[in-house]
N, C-alpha and C positions, 0 to 999 in steps of 0.2 A: 692315436691320440690327437685331439684337435689342436690346431695351431692358433693360439690367441693373438690378438693384436697387441703391439707394443704401445700402449697408451695409458694415460692416467686412470682410465676406467678399469684397468686390469692390473692392479698392483701385484698380484701373485702370479708372476710370469713363469710358465712351465718350460723347463729345458726338454723339449719334446723328443729329441733324438737320442737321448742318453741311454734309453732302455731297449732300443731296437737291436735286432740281431747284428752282430759284428762290432758293436760298440764295446769300449773297454768295460771291464767288470767294475761296477760301483762298489765301494766299501764304505762302512759307516764312519771311517776316520778321515774321509776326504775333507780338506779345508774348505772354507767358504771362498767364493770367487768375487773379486772386485771388478766392476765394469764402469767404463766411461761411456755413457749412452747419450747420443746427441739429438735424437728425435724429440725426446722429452727434456733434454738438457739436464741430466741428473747423473749422480754417482749411485750405483746400486751395489748391494751385497747380496749375493745369491747363495742359497743353501742348495747345492747340487743334489745331495742325497734325498732331501725332502721335497725337492722340486718347487721351490718358492723363493721369491724375493723377500728377505727378512729385514732390509733396511734400505732407505734411499734418502738422498739429500738433493734439494734443488736450491739454487741461489736465492730465489724469492721467498724462501721459508723464514727469513729473518736474519738480522745481524749485518746485512749489507744495505747501504742506502739505496733508495730507488734510482737515483742518478748514476749509481755505480754498477747496477745490474748488467749493463751492456758489456762490462769488462769480463763477465763470466758466460758469454755466449760460446757455444761449442766447447764444452768441457773436454780437456785433452789428456789429463793424466790424474792419477790418484795413487799415493804411496802411503802405506801404513807406517806411522812413526810413533815415538814415545810408547813403546811396548804395545803397539796396535790400538792404543786408546784414542789416537787422533789420526786424521787423514790429511795429508798435504795435497792440495788440489790446485790444478792449473787449468787455464782456458785460453783458447785461441784469441778471444777478445782482449787478452792482455792481463787478466787477473790471476792473482796467486792468493790462496786462502788456506788457513789451518782450521780444521773442523774437529770438534770433540765428538766422538762417536756416540757416547752415552746419551747426550741430550741435543745433538746436532747444532751445538752452539758454535758460531764463528768467533774464535778467540783472536784471530789476526787476519787481516787481508790488506792487499796493496795492489798497485798497478805497475806492471812492468812494460806492457806494450810489446809490439813487434811479433805478435803471434807466439805466445808462450806454449811450449810443448811439454815442459817438465820442470821440476824443481827439486831441491834437496835441502835438508836441515843440516847445518854445520854444527860442529861440536859445542860451540858457545850459544847455540840457539838462533843465530842469524840464519837467514834463508837465502839461497841462491837459486835463480831461475834461468832458463834457457829460452831465448827468443829466436826463432828460425828466420823470420823475415827482417827482424831488426839486426841480426847478425851479432848478438852479444849475449853474455851472461850478465846478470844483475844481482848484486848482493843487497839485501835489505837488512838494515840495522834495526832489529825488532824491539829493543827495549826503549821505547819512546813514549812520551806522555799520551799521545793520541795517534791512532792510525785511521785511515790511510794518509791523512794530509801531511803529517809531520815525519813520515818515515824517511830516514836518510838512505840514500842508495849510491852505489858505485857501479859503473858499467865496465866490463872487460870484453874487448872485441873478440868474437869467435864466429867465423863464417858458418852459416847454415846451422846455428846452434839448436839442437833438438833434445839434448839430454844432459843430465848431470848425476853423478853417483859419488857419494863419499865413501872412502876406503878407510875404516877406522884403524886398521892394522898397519897400513902403509902411510897413514896420515896424509892422504892425497885426495884431491878431487879429480875424478876422471870425466872427460867429455869427448865424444866422438863427433868430428866435424868433417863433413864431406868424405875425404879419404885419409883422414888422420885420427888417431886416438891420442889425446893429450892428457898428460898428468900435470896437475897444478898444485902448487904448495899454497896453503892458506896461512896467512900471517897470524891468525888467532887473536887478532885485535878486535874485540867486539865493537868498540866505539869507532874505529877507523879501519874497517876490514879491507882486505885486498887479496888478490890471487896472482900467482906468478907461474908461468909455464916452466916446467923443469924437465920434461921429457916428451917425446912424440914417437908414435909408431905408425908407419905407413900401412894403410888398409887397402885391400883390393876393392875394386868397384868404386862407387861414389854415393853421395847422399846418405850417409849414415843416419839412421833414424832412432831405433830404440837401443838403449844401453841399460842393462839391469843385472844385478848380481845373480849368479847361478847358485841355487840353494845348496848349502852345505859344502861349498867349495870356494877356494880362493881364485875365483874366475868370474868373468863377465860375459853375458850374451850381448852380441852386437848384430843388428840387422841393418841392411841397406837395400837398394833397389834390385840387387841381383842375388843376394844370399843371406844366410844367417851363420854367424861365426861364434865360436867359443874362444875367449882369450884367457889363457892360463897365466895369471900374474906371477906365480912362482917361477915358471919356466920362460916367461915372456914369449909364449908360443901361441900363434893364432891358427885355428883349425876350422875349416868349414864343416858344419854339422851334418850328420846323416839325414836329418829332417829338413835340411835347408830348402827354403822357398824364396821366391822373389817378393819384394814389396811388403814384407812383414812389418806391421805397425807395432806389435809388442810381443815379447817372449817372457814367459814366467814358468818357473819350475818349483818343485817341492820335494818332500822326503820320499823315500822309496814307496812305490805304489801309487804315487800321485803323478798323473801325466803332465808333461810339458804342454802348456797351452799357448796357442798362437792366434793372433788376429790378422787376417789377410783380407783386404778390401775386395768386395764383389761389386760395389757400385761407388764410383768416385773414390772417396777415402774411407768409406765405412763398410760394414757388413752386418748381417743379422745373426751371425753365428760365431762361436768360438770353437776352434779345432784343437785336437791333440796333435802331438808330434807325429803320429801315424795316420793323420788326416781323418780321424773319427770326430764326429760332432759331439762336443761336450755340452754345449748350450746353444739353443737356437730359438729365436722369437721373431715371427714375421713383423716386418716394418720397423724393427729396432735399427738404430744406427750406432753400432758398437765401434768404438775407435780403439780402445785398449782394454786388456783384461789382465789381471794379476791375482795370484793366489793371496789370500789374506793370511800371511805368515810372518813370523819374526824375521827381521833382516839383520842377522848378526854380522854380515859383511860390513854394514854401514854404521850400526848403532850398538852401543854397549848397554848393559842393564842398569846403569846408575841413575839415569833420568827417566822417570816414568810418567811424570805429569808436567804440564805447562806452567810450572811454578816460578821459573826464573824470569818471567816476563810480567809486565803489567797486565794482568788478566782482567780486562775491562768488563 
C-alpha cells in the first residue's frame, strides 16, 4: 500500500501498516484514535478500521483571534470530555482550548504559557493545565463574561509539570512531577479555586511525562524517560509494565480486544507512527509529526455521566 504524505492535500490519511502480516487482527468495534499531529498542527480523529481521518481541527479554523494563534503552536494533548462531545486541547505555545466536536466550535480558550503539555476539567467546570517549562499548574476560572482576556487564574508550583488527571472517585487531582506522583485536593470553590498537595509517591527514574487513566481500572499509566508504569490506586502499588519502553510520550488503553497504544519518538520529540504494546504499527503516515495518541473512549475514571454539555458556562 502506498504511503501518502502527511499534508493538507491528503486529508484521508491511511494507516498503512495495520493490515500487513504480523499486525494485530482488526475488528469492527475498534474505537477511533485521537492524534496530536504537529507538522500540520492539528488534532485528528482516525477511523482505524476504515483507514481514514474522519475529523480534524486546526487553530486557524475560527474562534481564536489572529493574535492568539501563536498560543496554539505545536498541539500537545487532546482529551475527550463531556461524554466525548468536546475535546480539551493544549499546545506548547501556551494555549488551552475546549472544542465542540460536532461543529469544531471553540467554546473556551485561554493562555497558560510555560509550554503546556496537558489539561484537565475539574468537577465544577474550571480547567487546570500543566506547564513543563513554567513549572506550574494553572487553574482557569471559566465562568467569566469574556475569554481569554478576563479569565481568572491561579498558579500552583509543580516542577516539570507535564500532566494532570482528575480522579472522580477519590476526589483528587493527580500529577506526576519528575520522580514523584502527587495527589492534590481541589477546594471545589469555582470562583476562588485552589489545590493543595495531600500525598506523594516516589517514582523510579525521572522526568515523568504522560499520566492517563487505564481503561476499566482504578489505575493510572505513567511514563518517563526510562519506563512505563501502572499505578494501582486501590493497592497504592507501582509496577513496571511488560510493554515498558523508554521515552514514551503517551499511553492509552481500551476495552478487551483494543490494543494499548504508545507514541515513542523516532525524530526529536515526534514520530510518524503509533505502536501497540507488542510493537506492531497501528497507524503510520510518512512525514506526520505525531506527539500523542489516545483512544476516543469514555473516561469514567475522571468524569461522571451527569454533565454532557458545556451548559454551565457562558457559551459565547
